[in-house]
SEMARMI-874043 format. One record per residue: residue number from 1; residue in one letter; x, y, z of N, C-alpha, C in turn. Coordinates in pm, whole numbers. Each point is the difference from the previous one (the first is absolute). Example, Ala and Ser with C-alpha at 12.3 -4.5 7.8 and 13.67 -1.06 7.14 Angstrom:
BEGIN
 resi resn    n.x    n.y    n.z   ca.x   ca.y   ca.z    c.x    c.y    c.z
    1    A   1319   -569    780    -89    119      0     90    120      0
    2    S    -35    105    -72     82    119      6    -77    109     73
REM end
This chain:
BEGIN
 resi resn    n.x    n.y    n.z   ca.x   ca.y   ca.z    c.x    c.y    c.z
    1    M     -3   -949   -102    -23     70     68     30    172   -110
    2    T    -77    103     70    -21     96   -101     82    132     71
    3    R    116    105   -104     12     79     67    -25     89   -126
    4    T    -54     58    -24    -41     78   -153    -12    153     -8
    5    W    -60     41    -54    -24    133    -50    -34    106    142
    6    V    -16    -84    101    -64     99     84    128     27    122
    7    R    124    -12   -108    127     15     99     -1    147    -70
    8    L   -102     64    -84     25    157    -22    -76     48     75
    9    L    -97    -15     86    -53     72     76     22    109     65
   10    P    144     42     84     52    128     48     17    122   -133
   11    I      6    -81   -119     -4    147   -123   -129      7    -24
   12    V   -137   -112      6   -103    -24    -37    -62    143    127
   13    V      4    -72     89   -103     53    114     89    186     12
   14    I    113     22      9     23    134    -41     -7     71    -74
   15    G    -48    -56   -144    -47     60    -92   -172     22     26
   16    I    -17    -95     44   -154     34     13     -7    108    115
   17    V     86     28    109    -30    111     69     14    124   -102
   18    L     80      6    -32     65    152    -48   -110     20   -152
   19    A    -88   -147    -41   -104     56   -107    -72     70    104
   20    E    -51    -24     79   -120     -1     72     37    132     47
   21    S     81     12     63     55    166     98     -1    114   -174
   22    G      3    -38    -91    -17     99   -123    -74      8    -13
   23    A    -81    -79    -56   -182    -38    -32    -85     96     91
   24    A     59    -30    165    -93     71     94     33    134     23
   25    A    144     48    -69     43    124    -15    -56     95    -88
   26    S    -50    -62   -148    -21     75   -119   -149      0    -14
   27    N    -78   -101     52   -151      6     12    -71     37    144
   28    R     36    123     22    -44     55    151   -104    -24     23
   29    A    -73     76   -159   -113     71    -45   -129   -110     17
   30    L     90   -115    -36   -121   -159    -61    -26    -64    122
   31    T   -157    -40    -26    -52   -107     89     16   -128    -80
   32    V     84    -91     47     20   -115    -44    -36   -134    109
   33    E    -71   -119    -48    -38    -78     44     93    -91    117
   34    P    -74    -15    103     88   -117     67     92   -116    -77
   35    T    101      0    -17     79   -120    -74    143    -75     85
   36    V    -17   -113     -9    102    -63     76     26   -123   -105
   37    K    188    -38     40     84    -47   -114     83    -94    146
   38    T    -10    -95    -44     76   -159     82    135     -9   -105
   39    V    103     15     64    118   -104   -117     30   -129    138
   40    V     38   -120    -56     69    -63     65    149     -5    -10
   41    G     56    -17    126    142     -6     35     38   -162     24
   42    P     95     -5     14    116   -103     22   -150   -116    106
   43    S     11   -100    -67    -84   -105     30     36   -150    -68
   44    R     -2   -103    106      4   -123     -8   -100   -134     93
   45    L    -19    -41    -74    -75   -130     60    143    -94     40
   46    V     23    -17    128     77   -119     43    -32   -137     11
   47    S   -105      2     64    -45   -178     28   -182     66    -90
   48    P    -61   -122     36   -164     34    -37    -55     97    114
   49    D     40    -59    109    -79     97    102     65    100     90
   50    F    117     44    -96    114    121     61     39     96   -116
   51    G     -8    126     42    106    114   -118    -40    133     18
   52    Y     75    156    -79    -33     43     11     -9     94    -75
   53    A    -75    123     33      0     86   -154     -6    161     92
   54    V     43     76   -105     11    167     37   -100     68   -117
   55    I    -56     34     84   -123     79    -95     61    167     53
   56    Y    -45     86   -114    -34    132      0   -138     53    -48
   57    R    -35     72     59   -124     83    -13     -7    130    -32
   58    T    -63     73   -127     47    139     12   -152     22     24
   59    A    -38    134     40   -212     30    -12     41    148     -7
   60    R    -79     35   -100     40    125    -11   -152     50    -54
   61    A    -72    110    115   -112     80    -33     19    163      8
   62    G      5     32   -171     19    146    -11    157     54     26
   63    E     18     67     54    142     32     30     57    -59    115
   64    V    -60    -84     43     40    -77    138     29   -140    -52
   65    F    145    -40     57    -10   -153    -78     94    -21    150
   66    K     12   -171     28     61    -35     91     77   -132    -65
   67    Q     86    -56     34     73   -122    -40     57    -88    118
   68    T    -60   -151      8     37    -64    113     31   -121    -55
   69    V    118    -53    104     46   -142     -1    -15    -93     51
   70    G     -1   -147    -42    -42   -118    114     63    -70    -35
   71    L     39    -94    117    121   -144    -31   -117    -70     89
   72    F    -25   -121   -129   -166    -94    126    101   -154    -28
   73    L    -37    -48     48     14   -140     45   -140    -99     -6
   74    Y     43    -98   -104    -80    -83    -32     13   -143     94
   75    D    -40     21     93     -6   -143    131   -120    -70      6
   76    R     49   -141    -46   -152   -100     17    -88     75    -36
   77    G      2     35   -146   -187     37    -36    -30    141     58
   78    R    117     89     78    -35    110     -6     82    116     -4
   79    W    -19    139    -32     82    109     -1     -6     29    102
   80    R    142     70     31     29     79    123     79    121    -50
   81    D    -69    129     72    152    106    -68     75     25    125
   82    V    112    -50    -49    107     12     59    110    111      9
   83    T    -49     91    -67     91     99    -44     87     60     69
   84    P    113      7     -9    106     24     69      7    190     13
   85    P     57     39    118     19    142     15     77     72   -101
   86    L    -36    113    -85     52     75   -116     72    101     56
   87    A    134     -5    -37    105    114     44    -45    118    -48
   88    R     56    123     22    -57     80    -33     53     49   -132
   89    N    -66     68   -102    -36     20   -119     25   -103   -104
   90    V    -39   -182     18     13    -90    -54   -103     -1   -126
   91    N     25     -3    -90    -57     17   -134    -53   -157    -44
   92    A     57   -123     68    -73   -117    -76     83   -129    102
   93    I    -66    -96    -24     79   -145     44      3    -31   -108
   94    D    196    -10     -1     61    -68    -94     -4   -167    -32
   95    D    -34    -80    120     36   -152     -7    -44      5    173
   96    V    -43   -184    -33    -49    -61     88     86   -130     12
   97    T      9    -67    100     26   -160     27     19    -59    134
   98    F    -92   -108      2    -36    -85     84     72   -164    -29
   99    I     59    -31    110     87   -148    -35   -157    -69    127
  100    D    -65     50     49   -123   -112     39    -87    147     72
  101    R    -88    -90     43   -128     95     87     51    123     93
  102    Q    120    -38     32     42     84    105    100     98    -29
  103    H     50    -26    -57    132     86    -19     45     45   -170
  104    G    -16    136     43      6     81   -176     34    137     64
  105    W      9     41   -140    108    108     19    -55     81   -133
  106    V     14    149     -3    -70     87    -94    111    127      8
  107    A     23     14   -136     76    151    -40    -80     91    -24
  108    E    -27     99     46    -55    148    -38     95    109    -69
  109    Y    -73     86   -126     73    109    -78    -13    125     44
  110    D    117     99     38    -61    123     -3     69     88   -102
  111    C    -56     21    -86     65     64   -138     60    144      8
  112    A    -54     66    106     57    150     48    182    -69     33
  113    D    -36    -48    101    156    -54     69     74    -87    -89
  114    T    -53    -75    -77     57   -113    -82     42    -89    128
  115    A   -100    -34     71     33   -113    108    -69   -147    -19
  116    I     29    -92     72    -56   -118     -3    -14    -35    174
  117    Y   -130    -13    -10      1     19    175    -29   -185      4
  118    L     20   -100    114     22   -110    -25   -129    -27    190
  119    Y    -78    -90    -39    -77    -53    141     23   -144    -36
  120    G    -39    -79    122    -19   -110     38    -80    -48     81
  121    T    -95   -127     10    -78    -38    101     16   -130     14
  122    S     -5    -72    135      7   -142     21    -92    -35     61
  123    D   -141     39    -16   -136    -26     50   -103     36    -99
  124    G     40    -65   -137    -63     31    -72    -83    105    -19
  125    G     35    134     -3    -57    172    -43    -35     36     89
  126    R    -28    -94    118    -77     84    114     95    156     81
  127    S    104    -57    -39    126     82     72    123      9   -109
  128    W     75    153    -12     90     25    -96    136     54     92
  129    Q    105    -24    -58    127     40     73     30    115   -111
  130    S     69     91     21     20     43   -107    168     48      7
  131    F     71    -68   -109    161      5    -50     58    126    -64
  132    G    -63    107     48     46    110    -67     -8     39   -148
  133    A     90     63    -71     15     28   -121     99    -65    -59
  134    P     59   -107      3    139    -87    -20     62      4   -173
  135    A    -79     75   -120     71     -8   -118   -110    117    -65
  136    H     36     55    -98    -41    101    -77     39     -2   -155
  137    R   -122     35    -80    -17    -16   -145    -67    124    -62
  138    S     80     43   -114    -45    133    -63   -177    -21     -9
  139    C    -83    114      2   -151     13    -29    -14    -38   -145
  140    G    -96   -119     15    -55    -27   -132    150   -122    -67
  141    G     49     -2    100    110   -105    -98    -25   -185      7
  142    G   -119    -13     68    -64   -128    -25    -20    -40    137
  143    P    -32   -150     15    -45    -20    201    148    -58     60
  144    T    -85    -76     77    110    -66    121    -21    -96    -10
  145    Y     88   -123    -32    -34   -110     29     32    -78    118
  146    L    -91    -80     49     67    -61    192    -34   -182    -46
  147    S    126    -54     76     14   -133    -25     18    -58    132
  148    F    -47    -56    126      7    -71     93     12   -200    -47
  149    V     77    -44    106     35   -144    -36    -88    -58    132
  150    D     52    116    147    -97    -59    130      6    153     76
  151    A      8    -44    127    -63     97     65    116    130     22
  152    T    113    -52    -53    128     98     51    128     32   -161
  153    H    -23    -93    -48     20     25   -181    -50     91    -86
  154    G     36     70    -25    -45     86   -118    118     79    -78
  155    W    -99     37   -135     74    108    -98   -104     79    -46
  156    M     66    123    -38    -81     93    -47     84     76   -126
  157    E   -131      8   -102     93     48   -114    -69    156    -45
  158    P     75    145     60    -86     83    -71     51     63   -135
  159    L    -59      4    -84     27     29   -180    -12    164     13
  160    E     90     -2    -97     70    141    -37    -32      5   -135
  161    P    -49    180    -57    -49    -14   -157    116    -13    -98
  162    N    122     -2     23    119     26   -117     71    -96     51
  163    A     19    -68     94     87   -150     11    -36   -109    -43
  164    P     79    -81    -82    -15   -146    -32    -96   -110     94
  165    G     69     32    126    -53    -35    108    -26     49    141
  166    G   -131     -1     50    -15     49    115    110    -59    134
  167    A     15     71     99    103    -55     77    -69   -141     71
  168    L     41    -78     64    -19   -112    115     90    -21    107
  169    L   -110     24    106     17    -36    121    -63    -88     69
  170    Q     69    -28    113     31   -155     80    -78     93    141
  171    T     -7   -100    111    -58    -14    120    -12   -126     88
  172    S     43    -36     65     47   -105    115    -99     16    146
  173    D    -64     97     28    -45     54     60   -184     36     16
  174    G    -40    -60    -98   -130      2    -58    -78    160    -14
  175    G    113     87    -49      0    163    -74     59     50     85
  176    V     37    -17     88     44     91    138     86    123    -91
  177    S    118   -100    -40    159     21    -57    -29    -53   -166
  178    W    144     96    -40    -31    -22   -153    138     17    -55
  179    K     57    -97    -97    153     54     -6    -31    -49   -178
  180    T     23    136    -83     31    -55   -161     73    -81    -21
  181    I    -20   -142    -94     51    -64    -46     67     31   -124
  182    L   -106     57    -84     37     48   -138    -23    126    -22
  183    P     48     80    -64      6    166     11    -70     42   -135
  184    S   -115     97     -6    -65     15   -115     75     14   -125
  185    G    -40    -32   -122    105    -25   -118     83    -91     44
  186    S     12    -91     57     75    -82    -25      5    -96   -116
  187    S     97    -62    -84    -25    -53    -65    -45   -176     20
  188    S     45    -57    169    -37   -105     16   -132    -19      2
  189    F    -88    124     32   -126    -40     16    -86     44   -159
  190    P    -43   -138    -64    -90     13    -96    -76    133    -61
  191    C    -65     45     48   -104     73    -65   -116     69     98
  192    L    -97    132    -26    -67     10     62   -117   -114    -31
  193    A     -5    -57    133   -129   -155    -31     20    -49    173
  194    P   -163    -56     20     -7    -68     97    100    -99     68
  195    M     35      8    118     64   -136     37    -82    -43    138
  196    E     71   -134     16    -96    -92     86    121   -119     63
  197    L     23     30    117     98   -117     52   -100   -125     53
  198    V     78   -110    -23    -82   -105     39     44    -58     80
  199    S    147     20     53     82    -78    135     56    107     34
  200    R    115    -34    108     43    158     40    135     18    -88
  201    S     25   -102   -116     91     20    -96    -54      9   -162
  202    A    -92    -78    -31    -38      1   -115   -144     81    -28
  203    G    -14     48   -129    -60     97    -32     -8     17   -161
  204    W   -108    100    -58     21     26   -120    -76    158    -41
  205    A     42     34   -104    -72     84    -47    -63     29   -146
  206    A   -124      9     27    -63    -33   -162    -62    110    -36
  207    R    -87    -15   -152    -48    115    -36    105     74    -56
  208    C     95     11    -27     98     74    -59     71      2   -140
  209    D   -125     62    -79     58     32   -120      3   -165   -102
  210    G    -50   -128     22     49   -105    -57     60   -100     74
  211    R     49     79    135    105    -79     52    -35   -102    141
  212    L     83    -57     28    -30    -58    163    119    -36     58
  213    F     53     50    138     91     33     12      4   -108    161
  214    A     90    -59     68     26    -78    146    114     55     49
  215    T    -22     17     97    113     10     95      6   -140    160
  216    S    141    -34     35     -5    -89     63     68     18    141
  217    D     23    141    -31     97     40    155    -89    133     81
  218    A   -132     17    -19    -66    103     65    -23    114    -72
  219    G     24    -21    -91    -18    125    -89    120     76    -61
  220    R    141    -22     32    132     67     32     19    -24   -185
  221    H    -19   -138    -45     45     -4   -135    -96    -69    -51
  222    W    -76     41   -147    -52    -35   -108     29    -42   -149
  223    H    -75    -94    -28     60   -105   -102   -162     -1   -137
  224    R     14      2    -98   -133     -3    -86    -44   -179    -16
  225    V   -118    -18     14    -19   -154    -20    -48     48   -148
  226    A      4   -141    -69     45     -4   -130   -159   -101    -50
  227    V   -147     86    -22   -108   -111    -28     -1     55   -148
  228    E    -55    -84    -69    -46    -26   -179   -147    -31     58
  229    A    -82    110   -111   -113    -14     -4    -63     33   -121
  230    A    -74    -95    -19    -54     -4   -183   -119      9     18
  231    P    -56     48   -163     76     30   -100     10    139    -15
  232    D     13     91    101    -19    145      6    115     40    134
  233    T     39    111    -31    126     48    112   -100     39    120
  234    A     89    -11    142    -71      0    120    -11    157     11
  235    Q    -89     59     24    -27    125     49     67     54    132
  236    S    -45   -128     70     19     29    117    -19   -153    129
  237    F     86    -12     87    -32   -107     54    -77     18    147
  238    D    -33    -99     34    -97     29    167    105    -14     95
  239    L    -66     14    105    150    -60    136    -31   -178    -21
  240    P     32    -92     34     -6   -123     32    -51    -34     98
  241    R    -53   -138    -21    -87    -22    149     51   -140     28
  242    F     94    -60    118     29   -118      4    -56    -80    126
  243    S      3   -145    -14    -74   -108     95    135    -59      5
  244    G    134    -16    130    105    -44    -13     68     14   -133
  245    K     45   -105    -56     98     59   -124    -82     -5   -103
  246    T   -135     13    -14    -75     20   -138    -78    173     34
  247    G      7     27   -160    -26    156     16   -111    -48   -148
  248    A    -74    142     17    -87     -2   -130     19    155    -20
  249    M     -8     35   -130     13    191    -18    -81      2   -118
  250    A    -66    124    -27    -52     68   -117     64    107    -62
  251    A    -24     12   -108     74    115    -89   -101     25   -115
  252    I    -33    136    -19    -95     72   -124    132    -18   -121
  253    L   -112    -20    -94     69    -16   -123    -12    157   -101
  254    G     57     60    -71   -117     77   -111    134    115    -52
  255    G    -49     87    -35    108    103    -69   -114    167     78
  256    K    -46     46    -59    -65    109     89   -122    -25     50
  257    T    -95   -113    -84    -93    -62    114     27   -149      7
  258    A    -72    -66    124     25   -157     34    -44    -93    -91
  259    S     53    -97    -26    -74    -91    -62     17   -157     16
  260    K     73      9    111    -54   -153     75     77     35    157
  261    V    -26    -87     82     85    -46    104     65   -153     22
  262    A    136      1     27     84   -147     19    -30     -5    113
  263    F     23   -137     54     18    -23    116    113    -97      5
  264    F    109    -16    107    105    -52    -26     40    -81    171
  265    V     31    -75    -40     48   -128    146    130      8     29
  266    S     41    -31    102    131    -49     28     27   -127    119
  267    A     84    -45     -9      1    -98     94    141      6     58
  268    D     41     84    -17    156      5     88     17    175     51
  269    R   -106     13    100      4    134     69     11    129    -73
  270    G    -46    -31   -151      8    129   -114    137      0    -85
  271    R    124    -66     20     90     -9    -93    -35    -46   -143
  272    T    -75    -63      4    -44     -9   -192   -129    -24     33
  273    W    -88     44    -85   -121     50    -51     -1    -95   -118
  274    S   -181    -44    -29    -84    -30   -106   -104     47    -27
  275    Q    -10    -11   -131   -169     71    -27    -85   -105      8
  276    R    -97      1     74   -116   -110     53   -133     61    -78
  277    A    -49    102      3   -119     37    -68      2    135    -54
  278    L   -109     37   -150     14    115    -58   -152     19    -26
  279    R    -44     96     76   -131     60    -61    -17    108    -38
  280    E   -159     53    -65     14     94    -83    -58     98     83
  281    V    -20    137     24    -23     95     62    -56    113    -82
  282    A    -98     71     67    -65    102    -70    156     68    -54
  283    A    -31     93   -140     73     86    -67     -5    109     84
  284    C     76     69    125    -25    113     46    144     43     35
  285    P     31    132     32    107    115    -76    112   -102    180
  286    L    150     43    -47     62    -94     89    104    117    -17
  287    R     62     31    142    106     81     -2     63     -6    121
  288    T    175    -32    -49     78    -61     89     93    152     40
  289    D    -32     78    -44     76    148     71     80    -14     98
  290    G    115      1     21     57     -3    159     25   -109     75
  291    G    -65   -133    -59     -7    -99     68   -157    -31     73
  292    F    -26    113     71    -96     -2    106   -140     65    -44
  293    Y     25     77    -94   -122     61    -76    -66   -133    -93
  294    Q    -89    -56     71    -77    -96    -41   -165     38     -3
  295    T    -71     33   -132   -125     49     10   -111   -159    -14
  296    Y     94   -125      5    -96   -153    -87     35    -91     77
  297    W    -29    -55     81     69   -152     71   -142    -58      8
  298    P    -34    -73    -89    -96    -72      8     37   -190     53
  299    A    126    -14     64     29   -139     44    -12      0    152
  300    S     -9    -96     70     64    -16    126     23   -170     15
  301    V    118      4     45     60   -151     81    -69     23    120
  302    A    -99    -99     41    -43    -46    135     96    -84     43
  303    S     59    -89    -19    101   -106     39     41    -91   -129
  304    T     78   -108     26     72    -63   -114    -86    -52    -92
  305    R   -104    -26     50   -116    -90   -108    -98    113    -46
  306    V    -46     60     78   -125    139    -18     28     68    -78
  307    W    -10     79    -80    -15     55    -74   -130    134    -48
  308    W     41    136    -29   -114     27    -37     16    125   -126
  309    I   -114      4    -48      8    157   -136   -146     63     46
  310    V      3    104      1   -135     94    -13     -3     94    -59
  311    S    -34     10   -165      6     57    -76    -93     71    -89
  312    G    -35     81    -95    -89     42    -84      1    106    -45
  313    R    -52     38   -120    -41    132   -102   -118     82     82
  314    K    -65    -78    -48   -185      6     76    -13   -117     84
  315    H      2   -119    -21    -56    -80      2     98    -64    120
  316    V     12    -35    123    132    -51     74    -29   -169      9
  317    T    126    -62    -33     23   -144    -24     71     -6    136
  318    V    -29   -103     62     83    -72    128     30   -123    -86
  319    Q    171     -7     52     36   -133    -36     91    -97    141
  320    V    -31   -102      9     77     -8     97     37   -184     17
  321    T     85    -59     12     71    -94     52     37    -35    111
  322    R    -41   -120     24     39    -97    137    161    -93     31
  323    D     33      0   -133     42   -140    -33    160     57    -54
  324    A     51    131     20    110     68    -67     -4     20   -160
  325    G   -172     35    -50      6      0   -148    -35   -108    -60
  326    R    -14   -126     45    -58   -122   -109    -73    -37    -49
  327    H   -128     66    144   -136     64    -57    -64    111     21
  328    W    -94     84    -37    -31    150    -10   -169    -52      6
  329    S    -16    113     64   -123     51     11    -11    128    -25
  330    S   -128     30    -75      2    153    -95   -163     31    -54
  331    F    -36    124     96   -144     15     55      1    160    -55
  332    K   -132     49    -19      3    129     16    -33     68    124
  333    A     21    105     59      5     40    102    -95     72     58
  334    K   -102    -53    104    -89    115     25     11     89    131
  335    G    -41    121    -10    -10    135     63    172    102      6
  336    L     28    -37   -105    163     82    -35    -28    101    -73
  337    T     -2    149     21      5     88   -113     37    -63   -127
  338    A   -120     57    -87     27     -5   -142     90    106   -111
  339    S     21     89     79    110     84    -75    142    -30    -71
  340    T     39     32    -81    108    -19    -91    123    -22     61
  341    C     35   -131      7    133     -1     80     37     24    125
  342    A   -159    -26     84     12    116    106    113   -118    154
  343    M    -58   -113    -36     92   -132     79    164     44    -11
  344    T     53     23    113    150     60    -18     65   -147     94
  345    S    -46    -33     85     75    -75     98    -80   -104     65
  346    T    119   -128     21   -100    -92     84     95    -19    115
  347    T    -42    -85    110     47    -60    137    -97    -90      7
  348    A     22   -147      3    -68    -84     19    107   -120    148
  349    A    -41    -63     59    -13    -61     97    -95   -119    -14
  350    G     73   -111    -41   -101   -170     29    -53     49   -177
  351    A    -87    -87    -59    -81    -60   -104   -104     80     27
  352    R    -64     44    118   -158     65    -12     63    167     61
  353    V     54     45     63    -41     79     55    140    101    -93
  354    A    -49    131    -19     79     91    -88    -54    142     -4
  355    W     74     99     -4    -20    165      2     53     31   -164
  356    A    -76    100    -72     60     68    -84    -60    150      3
  357    I     98     59    -69     12    187      4     -9     21   -149
  358    A   -155     76     -9     13     64    -91    -14    121      5
  359    S     38     80   -127     63    171     18   -100     50   -120
  360    F    -12    125     23   -102     88    -66     46    130    -35
  361    H      6     82    -54     24    134    -40    123     26     15
  362    G     87   -100   -129    157     15     16     47     21    126
  363    G    -28   -117    122     73    -25    101    -54    110    125
  364    Y    -76     67    -68    -36    122    167   -165    -62     83
  365    S     19   -107    -61   -130   -123     97     26   -142    -31
  366    S    -36    -61     81    -17   -135      7    -46    -56    120
  367    A     -9   -128    -33   -105    -85    110     61   -149     16
  368    L    -36    -59    116     56   -111     25   -126   -110     13
  369    Y      1    -76    -49    -56   -110      0     -4   -162     50
  370    A    -53    -60     50      2   -118     55    -73   -130    -58
  371    T     93    -97     18   -119   -130    -57     29   -102     87
  372    K    -64    -97     71     -5    -99     33    -68   -129    -45
  373    D    -50    -32   -101    -12   -120    -88     87    -13   -121
  374    G    136     14     28     77    -38   -139    -30    124   -146
  375    G    -47    104     36    -13     95    -64   -139     28   -128
  376    R    -54    -94     64    -97     14    -61   -119    131     15
  377    T      3     63    103    -81     77     43     89     74    114
  378    W    -20    141    -44     39    100     94    -45     86     54
  379    K     56     77    155    -67    123     44     83     90     21
  380    R    -36    157    -36    109     97     23     35     29    194
  381    V     75      8     47     11     19    121     52    133     50
  382    Q   -121     47     83    -29    156    -17     54     33    145
  383    L    105     26     41    124     53     95      3    156      1
  384    K    -69     58    158     -4    152    -49    146     59    136
  385    P    100     33    -13    128     58     44    -79    129     50
  386    R    105     25    128    -58     77     66    104    155     61
  387    V    134   -112     34    148    112    -12    -10     86   -101
  388    K      8    152     18     62     92    -95    116     12    -24
  389    L     48      4   -127     82     71    -30     29    103    -46
  390    S    142     54      1     18    133    -36     -7     33   -133
  391    P    -45    148     11    -51     43   -176    146      5    -37
REM end
């Protein structure tokens, strides 16, 4: 699974709007060639033939610019635009989650009112139900994380800039109503980090500045899970993936730059972990400020046996195992950009199908790529959003 730098989209998107506004105001006498920038937001390949991607597009010609956003579902080989209505003054889509092809939720963010608006669908995005603004967070304070385990039970974590952790909210009616189970700044909640519940009681918080946390009471209490990584200190653990009692998880190792990816396995539902594989990766900048501030995440655990790495400073190398790290295939990828350290995240589903995100120009532009042949060849996914964002 992948929940990476795209979580900074509220900040990035708002920054693009302000930058474009300032440029238009200060260059009214200049004639500028039309330019288009795209940014990939929350995206995940859930299964080989189902996933979702949020795409932002800023088109500018001279003094005129327009910013649009789209939520697209990849369903059985085709993309559908399923963008929900945007509440007034919404600047960004904070997070998206689907538990199956029909049931999904979207958190939108309004910086001016510091409001988080929630929408839900039960028909694959063909229609959406508005749940109003169940939560708030400070403008620029970080994204909102959503996690649902079924059509009724879900959790929401709206992050804030100055607290050690965001508040944790829970719903038992599909998002209609929410209750706060941990207040913002609670010492019980680990840090500013992605969280995911895997059942109505068990869940995880990861990418938490070298720490991994678990809950067994639906998020009311959290405890640190000890995981030893060799030979380097793990800078960040990913959210684990389970099949019954068996689990698998990746961690990025290194200091200021990534050096290796370690993969861990568990046979007791994540109570204990052992390191199974250690793989070299491109030496690209690694940042873990605040837990969610990730700019480089090349690994993806597609299942407890299938693991991916997509990384490279210039030429991108793909590494894939189908037997939980015992044997690996490694080869140069075709079709991916050759820009330095451009590949920033990967999400895979099985041994043949994966997506990767490449970032350019300091994160102000990015692109989504897809492979169907185990990572040997990639094609850029071209999606054109149409719903206009507030300036």
